[in-house]
N, C-alpha and C positions, 0 to 999 in steps of 0.2 A: 170362155176358154176353161176357167176353172172348174165351171160347173160340170163340163164334160169329162174332165180328168177326174172329179170326184166320183161321177157316174161309173167311170170304167173302175175305179178303185172299189166302188162299192159291188160292183159286180164280181170282181175277183175276190172280194172278202166274202162275198155269199157264195162263191164256188168253193171257197176253202172251209167252209163250215162242215161239211162231211168229213174231211181227213182231219181237221182239229177234233171232232168227236171221238174218231178212232184213236188218235193221239192220247186223248184223255183217258180213253178205255185202256190203252197200254199201260199208262202211269198208274191207273188205279188196279189194274192186274199186278204190276210190279209191287205196289204197296201192300199187296196181301202177305200175311206172315208166312204163307207156305212157301215163298219163293226164297226165302234164305232169313238170315237175322243178322242183326250187327252191323258191321262194316260193310260187308259184301252186299247187303240188301240195299244200303245207302248208296253205295257205288252204282248199282243198277238203276236206282230212281234218279241219281243224278245224270248218269248216261242217258237216260230216257228223255229228262228234261232238256239236256242239250241237243239232243237229236230233234225234239220237237221244236225248239227255238230255232235251230238251224233250217228246219224245213219252212217253218213260218217265215225267216228272213229271206230265203230263197224264193218262195212265193211272193212276197213283197217285192223283192228285186225285178221279178218277171212282170209284176203288174205295172211297175215304174218304168220298166224298159217298153212295154206296150204303150203307155202313155207318151212316153218320149218319142216312139215310133210314130203315133198318130199326130202329134202336134209339131213336130220336128224340133231341131235344136234352137231355132230363133224364138219359138213360142214359148218353149221352156226357160229361156235365157230371159225374156220379158216377164213371165211370171215369176221367176225368181227374183228378178230386180224389184217388181211391184211388191211381192213379198217382202223384201228386205226393207223397202221404203216405208210399207206398213209397220214393220216391227220397228225399226228406228223411230218412227213417229209415236207408236205406243210407248216406247222406251222414254222418249222425251216429255211425253204427257205425264206419265207416272213419276219421273224424276221432278217435274214442276210440282206436282201434287205433295210429293214427300217433302220438297223444301218448304212449300206452304205449311204443311203439317209441322214440320220441326220448329218452323218459327212461331207457330201458334202454340205449340207444345213449350216451348222455352218461356213464352210470355206467359202462360198459364203457370208454369212452375215458379216464375219469380213472383207472380201474384200471390200464390200459396206459400211461397217463403217469407214474403212480408206479413201476411196475415198470421203465420206462425209465430214469427217474431213479436208482432203485437200482442198476441194472445199470451205468449210466454212473458212478456212485461206486464200484462194486466194480471197474470196469475201471481207473479212475484209480488206485485203491489198489494193484491188481495190478501196474500199470505202475510204480508208485513202488517196490514190493518188488522187482520185476525189476532198476530202476536200482540198488537198494542191494545187492541180490546180486551184481550184475556188478562193483560197486565193491569189494565184500568179496573175490570171486574175483579181481579184479585185484590186490588187495593181497596175497592168498595166494600167487599166482603170483610176484610181486615178491619176496616172502620167501623162497619156495623157491628161485627163481632166484639168489639173492645167496649 
C-alpha cells in the first residue's frame, strides 16, 4: 500500500519537474539587476518565492488527494496508524539509547574526575618533594661552600 502511494507521489513529483524549472527561471529573471534595485527588487523576489512555494504546496495537496482517492479513507487511516506506531517505536528506541549513553557518559565523567583528583594530588606531592630536595641541595651547597 505504501509503495503504491510512493509511486503515485513520485509520478506527481516527476510531472512537477517542468513547472518548477519555469519557476526557477522566473526567480532567476527577477533576480537580474535590470528589474529594479533595493527594496522593490527584494519584494519582487519574495513574491516570486511565495508564489512558487504556494504552487508547489498546491501540487503536493493534489497528489495527496489523488492518493487518498485511490486508497480510500480506511487505508489512509491504517497507514497513518502504522506510521504513528513506527515513529513511536523509533522514538522509544532513541530514548533508550540516549539513556544508556547518558549513564555511560556520567560514569566516564566520574572516572575522569577521580583520575584528575589523583593526578592533582600526585602533582602537589611531587612539588612538595621538589621543594624539599631544593632545600636539601641548598643546604649541601652551603656546607660544601664553607
